[in-house]
N, C-alpha and C positions, 0 to 999 in steps of 0.2 A: 579197314581191318577190324576183325571181331575183338570182342572183349578178351583180355588176357588175365588169367588167374595169378600167374607168377611171372614177373619180369626180372630176369637175372642179368640184364645187360649192364656191362661195366663192372660186374663183380668178379672176383678172382676165387680160384679153388681155395677151400672147399665150399665156399658159401653158396654157390648156385645149387649144388647137390643137396646140401642141408636144407635150403629153402624148399626145394621140390619134395624132398623126403618128408618134411613136415606137412606139406599140402596133401600128399598122397595118404599119409596116416590119418589126416583130418577128414578126407573124403571117402576113402575105402572103395568106392565104386562110382561109375559115372564117367564124366570127362573133366580133365584138368588141362588147361592150355598154358604153355610156357614160351616166353619170348627170350631167346638167347642170342648173343652177338659174338660168341667165340666157338670154334670147332671143338675145343677141349670140353667146354660146358655142354655142348650138344651131345657129344659122344658119351660123356659121363652121365648125363641125364638119361639117355637112351639105355644105357647099361643098367642103371638103377631101376628104372621103370620096368624093363622087360624082366629083370630078376625078381620083381615083386609081382609078376603076373599081368602087367599092363601091356596093351598093345600101343605101339608108337607110330605116329604118322608125322613126317617131317616135311614142311613146306619152306622153301627158300624164299625170303622176301628182301630182295636187295642184299645188304650186308648182314642180315639177320635171319634167324630161323624161327618158325613158329612150330613148336612140338605139340601135338594133340595126343594126349595120353588117355586111353580109354580102357575101362574094365567093366 
C-alpha cells in the first residue's frame, strides 16, 4: 500500500472531515491520500473534497477505503 497523508480510521464524525479539510487547506493542489474505515467518513470526505474542487478516486481495500484527492 502506498503512503497515506491522512489516516482517519477509528475516528468519529466530525473529526475525519476536519482533518481532511485541514490537509486540503495546507496543500491547495496536488494529491492528498486518505485512509478511511467507515462509509460515513468516506462519503463526507468525498462531499467535502468535490465541493472544494478536488477530484476523488475511491479504492476499496478490504474493510477500508483509500481516497485519492487530486487538484
